[in-house]
C-alpha positions in Angstrom: 100.3 -50.1 -66.1 99.1 -52.1 -63.1 100.6 -49.6 -60.8 98.8 -46.7 -62.4 95.5 -48.5 -62.1 96.1 -49.3 -58.5 96.9 -45.6 -57.7 93.8 -44.5 -59.6 91.6 -46.8 -57.5 93.1 -45.6 -54.2 92.6 -42.0 -55.2 89.0 -42.6 -56.0 88.4 -44.4 -52.7 90.0 -41.5 -50.8 87.8 -39.0 -52.5 84.6 -40.9 -51.8 85.6 -41.3 -48.1 86.3 -37.6 -47.6 83.0 -36.4 -49.3 80.6 -37.2 -46.4 82.8 -35.5 -43.9 83.1 -32.4 -46.1 79.4 -32.2 -46.6 78.7 -32.5 -42.8 81.3 -29.9 -42.1 79.7 -27.6 -44.6 76.2 -28.2 -43.2 77.5 -27.4 -39.7 79.1 -24.2 -40.9 75.9 -23.1 -42.7 73.8 -23.8 -39.5 76.2 -21.6 -37.4 75.9 -18.8 -40.0 72.1 -19.1 -39.9 72.1 -18.9 -36.1 74.3 -15.8 -36.2 71.9 -14.1 -38.6 68.8 -14.9 -36.6 70.3 -14.1 -33.2 70.7 -17.7 -32.1 68.0 -20.3 -31.9 69.2 -21.6 -28.5 68.5 -18.4 -26.6 65.5 -18.6 -24.2 62.7 -16.1 -24.8 62.4 -13.2 -22.3 60.1 -13.7 -19.3 56.6 -12.3 -19.9 55.5 -9.2 -17.9 52.5 -9.4 -15.5 50.3 -7.8 -18.1 51.4 -10.2 -20.8 50.6 -13.1 -18.5 47.0 -12.0 -18.5 45.9 -13.4 -21.8 43.3 -12.3 -24.3 40.3 -13.8 -22.4 37.0 -12.2 -23.4 34.2 -13.9 -21.4 34.4 -14.4 -17.6 32.0 -15.2 -14.8 31.9 -14.8 -11.0 30.1 -15.8 -7.9 30.1 -14.4 -4.4 28.2 -12.9 -1.5 27.1 -9.4 -0.5 25.6 -7.6 2.4 22.8 -5.2 1.5 21.6 -2.3 3.7 18.0 -1.0 3.3 18.6 2.3 5.0 16.0 1.5 7.7 17.3 1.3 11.3 14.8 -1.4 12.3 15.8 -3.8 9.4 18.9 -5.9 9.6 21.2 -6.3 6.6 20.4 -9.0 4.1 23.0 -11.5 2.9 22.8 -12.0 -0.9 24.2 -14.5 -3.3 25.6 -12.6 -6.3 26.3 -14.0 -9.8 28.2 -12.0 -12.5 28.6 -12.6 -16.3 31.1 -10.4 -18.1 32.3 -9.6 -21.5 35.6 -7.8 -22.1 36.2 -5.8 -25.3 39.1 -7.7 -27.0 40.8 -4.5 -28.3 40.2 -2.4 -25.1 41.3 -4.6 -22.2 40.1 -2.2 -19.5 36.5 -1.9 -20.7 33.7 -4.4 -20.5 30.0 -5.2 -20.0 28.7 -7.0 -17.0 25.3 -8.5 -16.1 24.9 -9.1 -12.3 22.2 -10.9 -10.4 21.6 -10.7 -6.7 19.2 -12.9 -4.6 18.8 -12.8 -0.8 19.7 -16.1 0.9 19.5 -14.8 4.5 16.9 -12.0 5.0 17.5 -9.0 7.3 15.7 -9.3 10.6 12.8 -6.9 11.2 13.3 -5.6 14.7 10.1 -3.7 15.0 8.4 -6.4 17.1 11.2 -6.2 19.6 11.0 -2.5 20.1 8.8 -0.6 22.6 7.3 2.7 21.7 8.6 5.6 23.7 6.9 9.0 23.8 8.5 12.4 23.7 8.3 12.6 27.5 10.0 9.2 28.0 6.8 7.4 28.8 6.0 4.1 27.1 3.3 4.1 24.3 1.4 0.9 24.0 0.7 -0.4 20.5 -3.0 -0.5 19.9 -5.2 -0.7 16.8 -6.5 2.8 17.3 -6.0 5.4 14.6 -2.5 6.8 14.4 -0.9 9.7 12.7 0.0 9.6 9.0 3.6 8.8 9.9 2.4 5.4 11.3 3.0 6.0 15.0 0.8 7.3 17.9 1.1 11.0 18.7 4.5 11.8 20.1 5.8 8.2 19.7 8.7 6.7 17.8 10.2 3.2 18.1 13.0 3.0 20.6 16.4 2.5 19.0 15.3 4.1 15.8 17.2 7.3 16.3 14.0 9.2 16.9 13.2 9.7 13.2 10.1 8.0 11.8 11.6 8.3 8.3 14.4 5.9 9.2 11.9 3.2 10.4 10.1 0.8 8.1 6.4 0.2 8.7 6.5 -3.1 6.9 6.3 -6.2 9.1 8.3 -8.4 6.7 12.0 -9.2 6.9 14.2 -7.5 4.4 14.9 -9.5 1.3 15.5 -8.6 -2.4 16.2 -9.6 -6.0 18.4 -7.3 -8.1 19.4 -7.3 -11.7 22.0 -5.0 -13.3 23.5 -4.2 -16.7 26.6 -2.0 -16.4 29.5 -0.6 -18.3 32.6 -1.6 -16.3 36.1 -0.1 -16.3 38.9 -2.2 -14.9 42.6 -1.4 -14.9 45.1 -4.0 -16.2 47.6 -5.8 -14.1 47.5 -8.1 -11.1 46.1 -5.5 -8.7 43.4 -3.4 -10.2 40.7 -0.8 -9.5 37.2 -0.9 -11.1 34.2 1.3 -11.5 30.7 0.7 -13.0 27.7 2.6 -14.1 24.5 1.3 -15.7 20.9 0.3 -15.4 19.5 -1.5 -12.3 16.2 -3.2 -11.3 15.5 -4.1 -7.7 12.4 -5.7 -6.0 12.3 -6.0 -2.2 10.0 -7.4 0.4 9.6 -3.9 1.9 6.9 -1.7 0.4 8.6 1.6 1.1 11.6 0.4 -1.0 9.5 -0.6 -4.0 8.3 2.9 -5.0 11.0 3.1 -7.6 12.2 -0.3 -8.7 14.4 0.7 -11.6 17.0 3.4 -12.3 20.7 4.0 -12.6 23.2 2.3 -10.4 26.9 2.8 -9.8 29.8 1.1 -8.0 33.5 0.9 -7.3 36.0 -1.6 -6.0 39.4 -3.2 -6.0 40.6 -6.6 -7.1 43.4 -9.1 -7.6 44.0 -11.5 -10.5 46.0 -14.7 -10.1 47.4 -16.9 -12.8 46.5 -16.3 -16.5 43.2 -14.9 -17.6 40.7 -12.9 -15.5 40.5 -15.3 -12.6 40.7 -13.5 -9.3 38.8 -11.9 -6.4 37.1 -8.5 -6.3 35.7 -6.4 -3.3 33.2 -3.8 -4.4 30.6 -1.3 -3.3 27.3 -0.9 -5.3 24.4 1.5 -5.1 21.5 -0.7 -6.0 18.8 2.0 -5.7 18.3 5.4 -4.0 17.9 3.6 -0.6 19.7 0.3 -0.9 23.4 -0.3 -1.2 25.6 -3.3 -0.9 29.2 -4.4 -0.2 30.2 -7.7 -1.8 33.1 -10.1 -2.5 33.1 -11.9 -5.8 35.4 -14.7 -7.1 35.9 -14.7 -10.8 36.8 -17.7 -13.0 37.8 -18.0 -16.7 35.2 -19.2 -19.1 37.7 -20.2 -21.8 40.3 -18.8 -24.1 39.8 -16.7 -27.2 
């Protein structure tokens, strides 16, 4: 009787000792089965493509410099500080709206004072307060270095400076390297009277750019037609304003 009791106690102890191991083995087997069904949880995700690395950023801003040409041969090119605020349509990554502002920081030199007046026969024409022709020059005279066309010479004595404001629809291709085009409304005010006859109108532009890192941070080189007479070439650096 004592022998039967002892054997029963040993059998119960063996069963209790084996139970945790069996449960652990069963849990491990179930984990392996689950990994097989889901394709394995230890596999690293695939590397993102260049387009996927550019996230869903919506707002962006930029700052840079531009060189504006007045179209007049006696006026130097103005150096402008340009600021851009942009909004990209979330569901259409290649389309956006931009507001850009330009302000001259280094005006273009007015070279009229350094030019002598040369007549059609090659003789010098002195500048005097006597009445002149409607084109602004004495009879037969045009400023030297002007290309001989009074229409390409400004009569304004001021240096060339400007303020510009634009609101444009912008198309930008996706990817690291991209091309861009813009079209919209522009307003421009300059220090030259001849350029202020039409201060507002349509403007357009085109350019190329490169994005680095995530988001829309990058650099862009572009050409813009600011008015019928004034155009500009500028370099703008863009930075992210935040994630979606």
